[in-house]
Phi, psi and omega in degrees: 000130180288139176266006183280347183082185182295147179289137176289118183274353179283125180285161179299323179294321178292322177296317179299318177298314183300319183296318184292325177294314180300316179299318178299320179295316181295319183288322180296320177296318178298324175295315182293325177272006185284159180252176182304322186295324186242010186295322179294313178294321179294323182291317182293319180293319179294316178301313178300318182291321175304307181298320176296322179291319175295319183282352175291350182104000179286334175080159184299313181304311182291316181298318185293324177298309186291334181262358184058038177250155178284147178301325180298313182296316183297316179299321181288326174291317179296322180274357179080009179280343175231123175284134182298324179305326182291349180256008184302138181299333180263106186306331180294336182267002178279150171297148179265000000 
């Protein structure tokens, strides 16, 4: 009998995808909580993490579902047609 326990059924690729989604969630939360001093860097980091999560193979539908973002908004952020900073919850931190 093996002492290693049950075999982990999650593939390395799936673990990588899940990790990229978690990173995107963390970066998105940091962006939402950002202040004037760090909003631009937080927006860039979150945009990069969102692109990374989608390009990991997880896809727009899964990433949007796990992050509770609309697929349309996520696509717009990932393709660069909408800057994340323009969506900041604090209107004072949005670009003018």
